[in-house]
Biopython code that builds the backbone (N, CA, C, O; Angstrom):
import numpy as np
from Bio.PDB.StructureBuilder import StructureBuilder

atoms = [
    (1, "MET", "N", (100.499, 63.762, 133.917)),
    (1, "MET", "CA", (98.910, 64.566, 133.389)),
    (1, "MET", "C", (97.798, 63.818, 133.075)),
    (1, "MET", "O", (97.822, 63.127, 132.057)),
    (2, "ARG", "N", (96.598, 63.850, 133.950)),
    (2, "ARG", "CA", (95.870, 62.665, 133.791)),
    (2, "ARG", "C", (95.136, 63.886, 132.851)),
    (2, "ARG", "O", (95.032, 65.112, 132.895)),
    (3, "ILE", "N", (94.614, 62.560, 131.814)),
    (3, "ILE", "CA", (93.433, 63.126, 130.149)),
    (3, "ILE", "C", (92.014, 62.520, 130.986)),
    (3, "ILE", "O", (92.095, 61.506, 131.679)),
    (4, "VAL", "N", (90.720, 63.283, 130.818)),
    (4, "VAL", "CA", (89.849, 62.214, 131.075)),
    (4, "VAL", "C", (88.405, 63.103, 129.599)),
    (4, "VAL", "O", (87.940, 64.237, 129.481)),
    (5, "ALA", "N", (88.258, 62.048, 128.963)),
    (5, "ALA", "CA", (87.320, 62.336, 127.830)),
    (5, "ALA", "C", (85.771, 62.303, 128.571)),
    (5, "ALA", "O", (85.188, 61.387, 129.151)),
    (6, "PHE", "N", (85.423, 63.541, 128.322)),
    (6, "PHE", "CA", (83.706, 63.548, 128.303)),
    (6, "PHE", "C", (83.131, 63.662, 127.455)),
    (6, "PHE", "O", (82.990, 64.839, 127.125)),
    (7, "VAL", "N", (82.573, 62.820, 126.734)),
    (7, "VAL", "CA", (81.685, 62.276, 125.488)),
    (7, "VAL", "C", (80.408, 62.400, 125.432)),
    (7, "VAL", "O", (79.870, 61.575, 126.170)),
    (8, "GLY", "N", (79.531, 63.197, 124.777)),
    (8, "GLY", "CA", (78.624, 62.804, 124.278)),
    (8, "GLY", "C", (78.087, 63.981, 122.902)),
    (8, "GLY", "O", (78.693, 64.944, 122.434)),
    (9, "ALA", "N", (76.609, 63.360, 122.520)),
    (9, "ALA", "CA", (76.564, 64.448, 121.432)),
    (9, "ALA", "C", (76.213, 66.390, 121.575)),
    (9, "ALA", "O", (76.003, 67.212, 122.468)),
    (10, "SER", "N", (76.330, 66.353, 120.103)),
    (10, "SER", "CA", (76.057, 67.581, 120.112)),
    (10, "SER", "C", (74.586, 67.879, 120.812)),
    (10, "SER", "O", (73.532, 67.504, 120.299)),
    (11, "GLY", "N", (74.667, 68.593, 122.033)),
    (11, "GLY", "CA", (73.643, 69.528, 121.992)),
    (11, "GLY", "C", (73.241, 68.540, 124.001)),
    (11, "GLY", "O", (72.371, 68.935, 124.778)),
    (12, "SER", "N", (73.834, 67.780, 124.161)),
    (12, "SER", "CA", (73.449, 66.669, 125.236)),
    (12, "SER", "C", (73.391, 67.366, 126.782)),
    (12, "SER", "O", (72.902, 66.845, 127.784)),
    (13, "GLY", "N", (74.038, 68.707, 126.681)),
    (13, "GLY", "CA", (74.562, 69.227, 128.282)),
    (13, "GLY", "C", (75.954, 68.911, 128.526)),
    (13, "GLY", "O", (76.456, 69.018, 129.645)),
    (14, "LYS", "N", (76.713, 68.445, 127.297)),
    (14, "LYS", "CA", (78.059, 68.349, 128.075)),
    (14, "LYS", "C", (78.604, 69.544, 129.033)),
    (14, "LYS", "O", (78.957, 69.479, 130.211)),
    (15, "SER", "N", (78.562, 70.597, 128.198)),
    (15, "SER", "CA", (78.881, 71.954, 128.886)),
    (15, "SER", "C", (78.316, 72.180, 130.135)),
    (15, "SER", "O", (79.097, 72.441, 131.050)),
    (16, "TYR", "N", (77.001, 72.133, 130.394)),
    (16, "TYR", "CA", (76.615, 72.114, 131.353)),
    (16, "TYR", "C", (76.923, 71.274, 132.416)),
    (16, "TYR", "O", (76.433, 71.542, 133.513)),
    (17, "ARG", "N", (77.498, 70.505, 132.317)),
    (17, "ARG", "CA", (77.979, 68.762, 133.425)),
    (17, "ARG", "C", (78.938, 69.471, 133.483)),
    (17, "ARG", "O", (79.286, 69.719, 134.638)),
    (18, "SER", "N", (79.670, 70.019, 132.517)),
    (18, "SER", "CA", (81.051, 69.603, 132.930)),
    (18, "SER", "C", (81.868, 69.798, 134.099)),
    (18, "SER", "O", (82.722, 69.020, 134.524)),
    (19, "MET", "N", (81.374, 71.399, 134.788)),
    (19, "MET", "CA", (81.566, 71.449, 135.835)),
    (19, "MET", "C", (81.743, 70.644, 136.720)),
    (19, "MET", "O", (82.871, 70.284, 137.056)),
    (20, "TRP", "N", (80.485, 70.149, 137.344)),
    (20, "TRP", "CA", (80.131, 68.874, 138.099)),
    (20, "TRP", "C", (80.897, 67.265, 137.884)),
    (20, "TRP", "O", (81.076, 66.541, 138.864)),
    (21, "VAL", "N", (81.259, 66.887, 136.642)),
    (21, "VAL", "CA", (81.475, 66.193, 136.194)),
    (21, "VAL", "C", (83.610, 66.514, 135.968)),
    (21, "VAL", "O", (84.241, 66.030, 135.028)),
    (22, "ALA", "N", (84.031, 67.094, 136.704)),
    (22, "ALA", "CA", (85.493, 67.720, 136.655)),
    (22, "ALA", "C", (85.317, 68.008, 138.273)),
    (22, "ALA", "O", (86.340, 67.925, 138.951)),
    (23, "ARG", "N", (84.373, 68.261, 138.768)),
    (23, "ARG", "CA", (84.489, 68.296, 140.388)),
    (23, "ARG", "C", (84.316, 67.089, 141.231)),
    (23, "ARG", "O", (84.516, 67.088, 142.446)),
    (24, "GLU", "N", (83.815, 65.731, 140.317)),
    (24, "GLU", "CA", (83.657, 64.233, 141.122)),
    (24, "GLU", "C", (84.799, 63.892, 141.071)),
    (24, "GLU", "O", (85.436, 63.330, 141.962)),
    (25, "ASN", "N", (85.335, 64.357, 139.507)),
    (25, "ASN", "CA", (86.812, 63.459, 139.685)),
    (25, "ASN", "C", (87.865, 63.951, 139.615)),
    (25, "ASN", "O", (88.825, 63.578, 138.940)),
    (26, "ASN", "N", (87.733, 65.299, 140.675)),
    (26, "ASN", "CA", (88.784, 65.828, 140.865)),
    (26, "ASN", "C", (89.774, 66.296, 139.677)),
    (26, "ASN", "O", (90.873, 65.806, 139.418)),
    (27, "ILE", "N", (89.149, 67.314, 139.045)),
    (27, "ILE", "CA", (89.655, 67.954, 137.789)),
    (27, "ILE", "C", (89.758, 69.343, 137.797)),
    (27, "ILE", "O", (88.550, 69.495, 137.979)),
    (28, "GLU", "N", (90.105, 70.288, 137.761)),
    (28, "GLU", "CA", (90.575, 71.467, 137.845)),
    (28, "GLU", "C", (90.130, 72.278, 136.883)),
    (28, "GLU", "O", (89.363, 73.235, 136.995)),
    (29, "TYR", "N", (90.889, 71.647, 135.490)),
    (29, "TYR", "CA", (90.769, 72.338, 134.303)),
    (29, "TYR", "C", (90.133, 71.298, 132.901)),
    (29, "TYR", "O", (90.526, 70.190, 132.536)),
    (30, "ILE", "N", (88.979, 72.208, 132.321)),
    (30, "ILE", "CA", (88.128, 71.614, 130.867)),
    (30, "ILE", "C", (88.723, 72.130, 130.100)),
    (30, "ILE", "O", (89.488, 73.066, 130.331)),
    (31, "ILE", "N", (88.452, 71.515, 128.764)),
    (31, "ILE", "CA", (88.570, 71.561, 127.335)),
    (31, "ILE", "C", (87.639, 72.068, 127.052)),
    (31, "ILE", "O", (86.942, 71.150, 127.485)),
    (32, "ASP", "N", (86.766, 72.911, 126.604)),
    (32, "ASP", "CA", (85.722, 72.755, 125.706)),
    (32, "ASP", "C", (85.486, 73.863, 124.660)),
    (32, "ASP", "O", (85.661, 75.070, 124.821)),
    (33, "ASP", "N", (85.093, 73.279, 123.659)),
    (33, "ASP", "CA", (85.331, 74.335, 122.004)),
    (33, "ASP", "C", (86.155, 75.493, 121.635)),
    (33, "ASP", "O", (86.017, 76.604, 121.123)),
    (34, "GLY", "N", (86.856, 74.919, 122.007)),
    (34, "GLY", "CA", (87.976, 75.683, 121.987)),
    (34, "GLY", "C", (88.975, 76.430, 122.775)),
    (34, "GLY", "O", (90.074, 76.862, 122.427)),
    (35, "LEU", "N", (88.204, 76.509, 124.212)),
    (35, "LEU", "CA", (88.721, 77.026, 125.525)),
    (35, "LEU", "C", (89.745, 76.187, 126.225)),
    (35, "LEU", "O", (89.709, 74.983, 125.972)),
    (36, "LEU", "N", (90.644, 76.618, 127.059)),
    (36, "LEU", "CA", (91.078, 76.327, 128.348)),
    (36, "LEU", "C", (90.568, 76.854, 129.228)),
    (36, "LEU", "O", (90.447, 78.053, 128.979)),
    (37, "ILE", "N", (89.980, 76.438, 130.679)),
    (37, "ILE", "CA", (89.068, 76.641, 131.432)),
    (37, "ILE", "C", (89.338, 75.733, 132.410)),
    (37, "ILE", "O", (89.481, 74.518, 132.545)),
    (38, "LYS", "N", (89.370, 77.442, 133.490)),
    (38, "LYS", "CA", (89.769, 76.782, 134.937)),
    (38, "LYS", "C", (88.513, 77.357, 135.912)),
    (38, "LYS", "O", (88.130, 78.487, 135.608)),
    (39, "SER", "N", (87.899, 76.771, 136.935)),
    (39, "SER", "CA", (87.133, 77.492, 137.736)),
    (39, "SER", "C", (85.970, 78.854, 137.208)),
    (39, "SER", "O", (85.538, 79.814, 137.845)),
    (40, "ASN", "N", (85.682, 78.305, 135.451)),
    (40, "ASN", "CA", (84.248, 78.988, 134.976)),
    (40, "ASN", "C", (85.241, 80.508, 134.599)),
    (40, "ASN", "O", (84.854, 81.674, 134.673)),
    (41, "ARG", "N", (86.496, 80.033, 134.223)),
    (41, "ARG", "CA", (87.576, 81.429, 134.127)),
    (41, "ARG", "C", (88.186, 80.723, 132.848)),
    (41, "ARG", "O", (88.379, 79.510, 132.778)),
    (42, "ILE", "N", (88.522, 81.820, 131.646)),
    (42, "ILE", "CA", (88.723, 81.237, 130.220)),
    (42, "ILE", "C", (90.131, 81.833, 130.356)),
    (42, "ILE", "O", (90.453, 83.021, 130.345)),
    (43, "VAL", "N", (91.073, 80.488, 130.518)),
    (43, "VAL", "CA", (92.528, 80.592, 130.867)),
    (43, "VAL", "C", (93.010, 81.048, 129.713)),
    (43, "VAL", "O", (93.866, 81.908, 129.921)),
    (44, "ALA", "N", (92.728, 80.731, 128.015)),
    (44, "ALA", "CA", (93.517, 80.459, 127.060)),
    (44, "ALA", "C", (92.642, 79.961, 125.940)),
    (44, "ALA", "O", (92.003, 78.944, 126.209)),
    (45, "GLY", "N", (92.485, 80.475, 124.735)),
    (45, "GLY", "CA", (92.410, 79.834, 123.510)),
    (45, "GLY", "C", (90.860, 81.014, 122.713)),
    (45, "GLY", "O", (90.920, 82.232, 122.882)),
    (46, "ARG", "N", (90.131, 80.629, 122.236)),
    (46, "ARG", "CA", (89.354, 81.273, 121.413)),
    (46, "ARG", "C", (87.537, 80.320, 121.171)),
    (46, "ARG", "O", (87.521, 79.211, 120.636)),
    (47, "SER", "N", (86.521, 80.843, 121.546)),
    (47, "SER", "CA", (85.633, 80.036, 121.681)),
    (47, "SER", "C", (84.819, 79.369, 119.996)),
    (47, "SER", "O", (84.502, 80.152, 119.101)),
    (48, "ALA", "N", (84.724, 78.651, 119.944)),
    (48, "ALA", "CA", (84.525, 77.875, 118.172)),
    (48, "ALA", "C", (83.042, 78.363, 118.241)),
    (48, "ALA", "O", (82.490, 78.425, 117.143)),
    (49, "LYS", "N", (82.121, 78.803, 119.576)),
    (49, "LYS", "CA", (80.665, 79.254, 119.122)),
    (49, "LYS", "C", (80.805, 80.224, 118.531)),
    (49, "LYS", "O", (79.976, 80.503, 117.664)),
    (50, "LYS", "N", (82.117, 81.249, 118.838)),
    (50, "LYS", "CA", (81.573, 82.534, 117.789)),
    (50, "LYS", "C", (82.371, 82.549, 116.504)),
    (50, "LYS", "O", (82.788, 83.644, 116.125)),
    (51, "GLU", "N", (82.717, 81.140, 115.567)),
    (51, "GLU", "CA", (82.636, 81.164, 114.885)),
    (51, "GLU", "C", (81.646, 81.505, 113.759)),
    (51, "GLU", "O", (80.512, 81.679, 114.206)),
    (52, "LYS", "N", (81.733, 81.627, 112.636)),
    (52, "LYS", "CA", (80.775, 82.220, 111.518)),
    (52, "LYS", "C", (80.120, 80.944, 110.537)),
    (52, "LYS", "O", (79.039, 80.839, 109.957)),
    (53, "THR", "N", (81.231, 80.098, 110.638)),
    (53, "THR", "CA", (80.771, 79.006, 110.018)),
    (53, "THR", "C", (80.594, 77.688, 110.904)),
    (53, "THR", "O", (80.749, 77.836, 112.117)),
    (54, "ARG", "N", (80.250, 76.273, 110.370)),
    (54, "ARG", "CA", (79.979, 75.337, 111.295)),
    (54, "ARG", "C", (81.445, 74.539, 111.031)),
    (54, "ARG", "O", (82.134, 73.835, 111.768)),
    (55, "LEU", "N", (81.610, 75.027, 109.489)),
    (55, "LEU", "CA", (83.432, 74.493, 109.407)),
    (55, "LEU", "C", (84.842, 75.215, 109.764)),
    (55, "LEU", "O", (85.928, 74.755, 109.413)),
    (56, "ALA", "N", (84.646, 76.600, 110.629)),
    (56, "ALA", "CA", (85.220, 77.072, 111.264)),
    (56, "ALA", "C", (84.798, 76.958, 112.759)),
    (56, "ALA", "O", (85.652, 77.256, 113.595)),
    (57, "SER", "N", (83.840, 76.645, 113.086)),
    (57, "SER", "CA", (83.362, 76.191, 114.422)),
    (57, "SER", "C", (84.343, 74.823, 114.984)),
    (57, "SER", "O", (85.018, 74.586, 115.986)),
    (58, "VAL", "N", (84.056, 74.246, 113.965)),
    (58, "VAL", "CA", (84.858, 72.506, 113.953)),
    (58, "VAL", "C", (86.251, 72.507, 114.212)),
    (58, "VAL", "O", (86.952, 71.989, 115.082)),
    (59, "ARG", "N", (86.539, 73.466, 112.898)),
    (59, "ARG", "CA", (88.274, 73.674, 112.903)),
    (59, "ARG", "C", (88.589, 74.178, 114.505)),
    (59, "ARG", "O", (89.141, 73.378, 115.262)),
    (60, "ARG", "N", (88.187, 75.638, 115.022)),
    (60, "ARG", "CA", (88.719, 75.995, 116.051)),
    (60, "ARG", "C", (88.650, 74.650, 116.830)),
    (60, "ARG", "O", (89.677, 73.973, 116.789)),
    (61, "ALA", "N", (87.697, 74.209, 117.463)),
    (61, "ALA", "CA", (87.156, 72.972, 118.592)),
    (61, "ALA", "C", (88.112, 72.107, 118.765)),
    (61, "ALA", "O", (88.415, 71.568, 119.829)),
    (62, "LEU", "N", (88.845, 71.883, 117.211)),
    (62, "LEU", "CA", (89.427, 70.716, 116.995)),
    (62, "LEU", "C", (91.515, 71.679, 117.302)),
    (62, "LEU", "O", (92.605, 71.194, 117.604)),
    (63, "PHE", "N", (91.181, 72.697, 117.086)),
    (63, "PHE", "CA", (92.404, 73.209, 117.508)),
    (63, "PHE", "C", (93.709, 73.013, 116.226)),
    (63, "PHE", "O", (94.914, 72.912, 116.454)),
    (64, "ILE", "N", (93.118, 73.002, 115.044)),
    (64, "ILE", "CA", (93.350, 73.056, 114.011)),
    (64, "ILE", "C", (94.392, 73.903, 113.175)),
    (64, "ILE", "O", (95.233, 73.556, 112.346)),
    (65, "ASP", "N", (93.977, 75.353, 113.774)),
    (65, "ASP", "CA", (94.539, 76.491, 113.483)),
    (65, "ASP", "C", (96.229, 76.507, 114.767)),
    (65, "ASP", "O", (96.262, 76.547, 115.997)),
    (66, "LYS", "N", (97.347, 76.455, 113.760)),
    (66, "LYS", "CA", (98.434, 76.511, 114.897)),
    (66, "LYS", "C", (98.787, 77.192, 115.893)),
    (66, "LYS", "O", (99.355, 76.830, 116.922)),
    (67, "GLU", "N", (98.237, 78.768, 115.381)),
    (67, "GLU", "CA", (98.472, 79.795, 116.315)),
    (67, "GLU", "C", (97.369, 79.446, 117.650)),
    (67, "GLU", "O", (97.557, 79.481, 118.866)),
    (68, "HIS", "N", (95.987, 79.052, 116.716)),
    (68, "HIS", "CA", (95.106, 78.775, 118.359)),
    (68, "HIS", "C", (95.982, 77.694, 119.007)),
    (68, "HIS", "O", (96.478, 77.754, 120.132)),
    (69, "ALA", "N", (96.088, 76.766, 118.179)),
    (69, "ALA", "CA", (96.720, 75.628, 119.966)),
    (69, "ALA", "C", (97.909, 75.634, 120.233)),
    (69, "ALA", "O", (98.276, 74.655, 120.882)),
    (70, "LEU", "N", (98.889, 76.580, 119.909)),
    (70, "LEU", "CA", (100.208, 77.080, 120.195)),
    (70, "LEU", "C", (99.915, 77.883, 121.776)),
    (70, "LEU", "O", (100.371, 77.601, 122.884)),
    (71, "GLU", "N", (98.818, 79.149, 121.287)),
    (71, "GLU", "CA", (98.137, 79.740, 122.769)),
    (71, "GLU", "C", (97.961, 78.119, 123.920)),
    (71, "GLU", "O", (98.446, 77.767, 124.995)),
    (72, "VAL", "N", (97.370, 77.758, 123.307)),
    (72, "VAL", "CA", (96.733, 76.731, 124.467)),
    (72, "VAL", "C", (97.283, 75.594, 124.973)),
    (72, "VAL", "O", (96.729, 74.921, 125.842)),
    (73, "ARG", "N", (98.499, 75.297, 124.411)),
    (73, "ARG", "CA", (99.648, 74.522, 125.247)),
    (73, "ARG", "C", (100.518, 75.500, 125.953)),
    (73, "ARG", "O", (100.816, 75.278, 127.126)),
    (74, "LYS", "N", (101.090, 76.905, 125.144)),
    (74, "LYS", "CA", (101.364, 77.704, 126.050)),
    (74, "LYS", "C", (100.648, 77.709, 127.628)),
    (74, "LYS", "O", (101.188, 77.249, 128.634)),
    (75, "ALA", "N", (100.045, 77.994, 127.599)),
    (75, "ALA", "CA", (98.929, 77.880, 129.052)),
    (75, "ALA", "C", (98.800, 76.875, 129.809)),
    (75, "ALA", "O", (98.885, 76.802, 131.035)),
    (76, "ILE", "N", (98.554, 75.957, 128.904)),
    (76, "ILE", "CA", (98.992, 74.704, 129.515)),
    (76, "ILE", "C", (100.387, 74.066, 130.499)),
    (76, "ILE", "O", (100.406, 73.179, 131.353)),
    (77, "GLU", "N", (101.383, 74.865, 130.001)),
    (77, "GLU", "CA", (102.944, 74.863, 130.231)),
    (77, "GLU", "C", (102.641, 75.161, 131.493)),
    (77, "GLU", "O", (102.825, 74.547, 132.545)),
    (78, "ARG", "N", (101.950, 76.606, 131.144)),
    (78, "ARG", "CA", (102.098, 77.883, 132.256)),
    (78, "ARG", "C", (101.531, 77.304, 133.513)),
    (78, "ARG", "O", (102.193, 77.088, 134.528)),
    (79, "GLU", "N", (100.002, 77.024, 133.340)),
    (79, "GLU", "CA", (99.701, 76.462, 134.502)),
    (79, "GLU", "C", (100.012, 75.295, 135.234)),
    (79, "GLU", "O", (99.837, 75.123, 136.441)),
    (80, "LYS", "N", (100.632, 74.266, 134.162)),
    (80, "LYS", "CA", (100.917, 73.098, 134.885)),
    (80, "LYS", "C", (99.993, 72.405, 135.657)),
    (80, "LYS", "O", (100.179, 72.345, 136.872)),
    (81, "PRO", "N", (98.581, 71.628, 134.916)),
    (81, "PRO", "CA", (97.575, 71.544, 135.362)),
    (81, "PRO", "C", (98.119, 69.541, 135.671)),
    (81, "PRO", "O", (98.647, 68.810, 134.833)),
    (82, "SER", "N", (97.751, 69.190, 137.059)),
    (82, "SER", "CA", (97.626, 67.994, 137.268)),
    (82, "SER", "C", (96.303, 66.895, 136.419)),
    (82, "SER", "O", (96.166, 65.672, 136.363)),
    (83, "SER", "N", (95.606, 67.912, 135.927)),
    (83, "SER", "CA", (94.792, 66.871, 135.016)),
    (83, "SER", "C", (93.624, 67.955, 134.378)),
    (83, "SER", "O", (93.076, 68.950, 134.853)),
    (84, "ILE", "N", (93.512, 67.154, 132.878)),
    (84, "ILE", "CA", (91.770, 67.972, 132.295)),
    (84, "ILE", "C", (91.145, 67.163, 131.865)),
    (84, "ILE", "O", (91.614, 66.065, 131.564)),
    (85, "LEU", "N", (89.341, 67.636, 131.649)),
    (85, "LEU", "CA", (89.083, 67.255, 131.079)),
    (85, "LEU", "C", (88.480, 67.513, 129.856)),
    (85, "LEU", "O", (88.043, 68.662, 129.798)),
    (86, "ILE", "N", (88.312, 66.875, 128.903)),
    (86, "ILE", "CA", (88.103, 67.232, 127.665)),
    (86, "ILE", "C", (87.049, 67.229, 127.058)),
    (86, "ILE", "O", (87.009, 66.053, 126.697)),
    (87, "LEU", "N", (85.890, 67.831, 126.563)),
    (87, "LEU", "CA", (84.988, 67.739, 126.172)),
    (87, "LEU", "C", (84.889, 67.468, 124.459)),
    (87, "LEU", "O", (85.557, 68.194, 123.723)),
    (88, "GLY", "N", (83.967, 66.322, 123.841)),
    (88, "GLY", "CA", (83.877, 66.066, 122.831)),
    (88, "GLY", "C", (82.587, 65.334, 122.448)),
    (88, "GLY", "O", (81.931, 64.686, 123.264)),
    (89, "THR", "N", (82.295, 65.463, 121.277)),
    (89, "THR", "CA", (80.992, 64.708, 120.483)),
    (89, "THR", "C", (81.294, 63.547, 120.577)),
    (89, "THR", "O", (80.379, 62.754, 120.796)),
    (90, "SER", "N", (82.775, 63.007, 120.436)),
    (90, "SER", "CA", (82.698, 60.953, 120.534)),
    (90, "SER", "C", (84.525, 61.510, 120.359)),
    (90, "SER", "O", (85.185, 62.516, 120.102)),
    (91, "LEU", "N", (84.674, 60.177, 120.679)),
    (91, "LEU", "CA", (86.515, 59.798, 121.173)),
    (91, "LEU", "C", (87.007, 60.247, 119.829)),
    (91, "LEU", "O", (87.738, 61.237, 119.809)),
    (92, "GLY", "N", (86.812, 59.865, 119.113)),
    (92, "GLY", "CA", (87.321, 60.496, 118.140)),
    (92, "GLY", "C", (87.903, 61.854, 118.301)),
    (92, "GLY", "O", (89.121, 61.985, 118.176)),
    (93, "MET", "N", (87.241, 62.752, 118.533)),
    (93, "MET", "CA", (87.072, 64.102, 118.334)),
    (93, "MET", "C", (88.253, 64.524, 120.199)),
    (93, "MET", "O", (88.912, 65.499, 120.559)),
    (94, "VAL", "N", (88.032, 63.594, 120.634)),
    (94, "VAL", "CA", (88.933, 64.039, 122.176)),
    (94, "VAL", "C", (89.973, 63.880, 121.862)),
    (94, "VAL", "O", (90.824, 64.741, 122.085)),
    (95, "GLU", "N", (90.380, 62.238, 120.975)),
    (95, "GLU", "CA", (91.625, 61.895, 120.542)),
    (95, "GLU", "C", (91.998, 63.308, 119.729)),
    (95, "GLU", "O", (92.725, 63.842, 120.567)),
    (96, "ALA", "N", (91.959, 63.900, 119.007)),
    (96, "ALA", "CA", (91.792, 64.737, 118.069)),
    (96, "ALA", "C", (92.632, 65.887, 118.497)),
    (96, "ALA", "O", (93.764, 66.243, 118.170)),
    (97, "ILE", "N", (91.648, 66.419, 119.420)),
    (97, "ILE", "CA", (92.281, 67.570, 120.505)),
    (97, "ILE", "C", (93.689, 66.899, 121.408)),
    (97, "ILE", "O", (94.771, 67.484, 121.375)),
    (98, "VAL", "N", (93.476, 65.538, 122.237)),
    (98, "VAL", "CA", (95.017, 65.618, 122.728)),
    (98, "VAL", "C", (96.070, 65.532, 121.889)),
    (98, "VAL", "O", (97.122, 66.047, 122.267)),
    (99, "LYS", "N", (96.010, 64.775, 120.392)),
    (99, "LYS", "CA", (96.854, 65.308, 119.884)),
    (99, "LYS", "C", (97.242, 66.754, 119.208)),
    (99, "LYS", "O", (98.338, 67.168, 118.828)),
    (100, "ALA", "N", (96.007, 67.344, 119.195)),
    (100, "ALA", "CA", (96.830, 68.672, 118.176)),
    (100, "ALA", "C", (97.535, 69.372, 119.437)),
    (100, "ALA", "O", (98.405, 70.156, 119.057)),
    (101, "LEU", "N", (97.368, 69.290, 121.203)),
    (101, "LEU", "CA", (97.629, 69.754, 122.160)),
    (101, "LEU", "C", (99.123, 69.488, 122.267)),
    (101, "LEU", "O", (99.906, 70.407, 122.507)),
    (102, "GLY", "N", (99.545, 68.142, 122.077)),
    (102, "GLY", "CA", (100.603, 67.410, 122.268)),
    (102, "GLY", "C", (100.458, 66.903, 123.862)),
    (102, "GLY", "O", (101.475, 67.003, 124.548)),
    (103, "LEU", "N", (99.209, 66.347, 124.500)),
    (103, "LEU", "CA", (98.656, 66.230, 125.684)),
    (103, "LEU", "C", (99.293, 64.520, 125.896)),
    (103, "LEU", "O", (99.647, 63.809, 124.956)),
    (104, "PRO", "N", (99.321, 64.086, 127.478)),
    (104, "PRO", "CA", (99.314, 62.653, 127.196)),
    (104, "PRO", "C", (97.551, 61.830, 126.824)),
    (104, "PRO", "O", (96.505, 62.440, 126.601)),
    (105, "GLU", "N", (97.671, 60.952, 126.851)),
    (105, "GLU", "CA", (96.632, 59.563, 126.232)),
    (105, "GLU", "C", (95.537, 59.862, 127.012)),
    (105, "GLU", "O", (95.934, 60.628, 127.891)),
    (106, "ILE", "N", (94.446, 59.661, 127.126)),
    (106, "ILE", "CA", (93.662, 59.600, 127.734)),
    (106, "ILE", "C", (93.509, 58.202, 128.728)),
    (106, "ILE", "O", (94.001, 57.077, 128.651)),
    (107, "SER", "N", (92.797, 58.701, 129.467)),
    (107, "SER", "CA", (93.122, 57.850, 130.751)),
    (107, "SER", "C", (91.856, 57.128, 131.594)),
    (107, "SER", "O", (91.736, 56.181, 132.372)),
    (108, "LYS", "N", (90.815, 58.330, 130.858)),
    (108, "LYS", "CA", (89.310, 57.390, 131.544)),
    (108, "LYS", "C", (88.288, 58.121, 130.330)),
    (108, "LYS", "O", (88.691, 59.049, 129.630)),
    (109, "ILE", "N", (87.510, 57.789, 130.266)),
    (109, "ILE", "CA", (86.587, 57.817, 129.320)),
    (109, "ILE", "C", (84.968, 58.074, 130.158)),
    (109, "ILE", "O", (84.459, 57.302, 130.971)),
    (110, "ILE", "N", (84.504, 59.146, 129.756)),
    (110, "ILE", "CA", (83.173, 59.160, 130.621)),
    (110, "ILE", "C", (82.176, 59.712, 129.720)),
    (110, "ILE", "O", (82.445, 60.839, 129.302)),
    (111, "HIS", "N", (81.093, 59.193, 129.322)),
    (111, "HIS", "CA", (79.989, 58.902, 128.588)),
    (111, "HIS", "C", (78.601, 59.715, 129.023)),
    (111, "HIS", "O", (77.926, 59.169, 129.896)),
    (112, "ILE", "N", (78.023, 61.253, 128.361)),
    (112, "ILE", "CA", (77.256, 61.926, 129.029)),
    (112, "ILE", "C", (75.721, 60.874, 129.369)),
    (112, "ILE", "O", (74.780, 61.306, 130.034)),
    (113, "GLU", "N", (75.751, 59.701, 128.857)),
    (113, "GLU", "CA", (74.826, 58.686, 129.440)),
    (113, "GLU", "C", (74.960, 58.357, 131.067)),
    (113, "GLU", "O", (74.070, 58.602, 131.881)),
    (114, "ASP", "N", (76.009, 57.866, 131.324)),
    (114, "ASP", "CA", (76.694, 57.704, 132.694)),
    (114, "ASP", "C", (76.394, 58.734, 133.455)),
    (114, "ASP", "O", (76.840, 58.807, 134.600)),
]
sb = StructureBuilder()
sb.init_structure("model")
sb.init_model(0)
sb.init_chain("A")
sb.init_seg("    ")
for serial, (resi, resn, name, xyz) in enumerate(atoms, 1):
    if name == "N":
        sb.init_residue(resn, " ", resi, " ")
    sb.init_atom(name, np.array(xyz, "f"), 0.0, 1.0, " ", f" {name:<3s}", serial, name[0])
structure = sb.get_structure()
């Protein structure tokens, strides 16, 4: 499985541009704000945007909750994606998501400025 990081500051348009970046890099699945997405359809997870506090939102996006991480891990095992685009505000954030979900190391990093 190929893991691609899409990194940019909060509010820079990562979610908006993610479908285009995924298409350009032949990637079907996206992880964004606690969700596993395929073709604009939520496959698994819960949105960090629906959390009541900033801390809860960050914890959700980083898959710190073990049940949440397990749900998404099981969906990844079931779906068997060949590649996943992971959105994050920093490379460290994407690396934390990769670790929490037990994914292979990042093979490519795309910065939103590119």
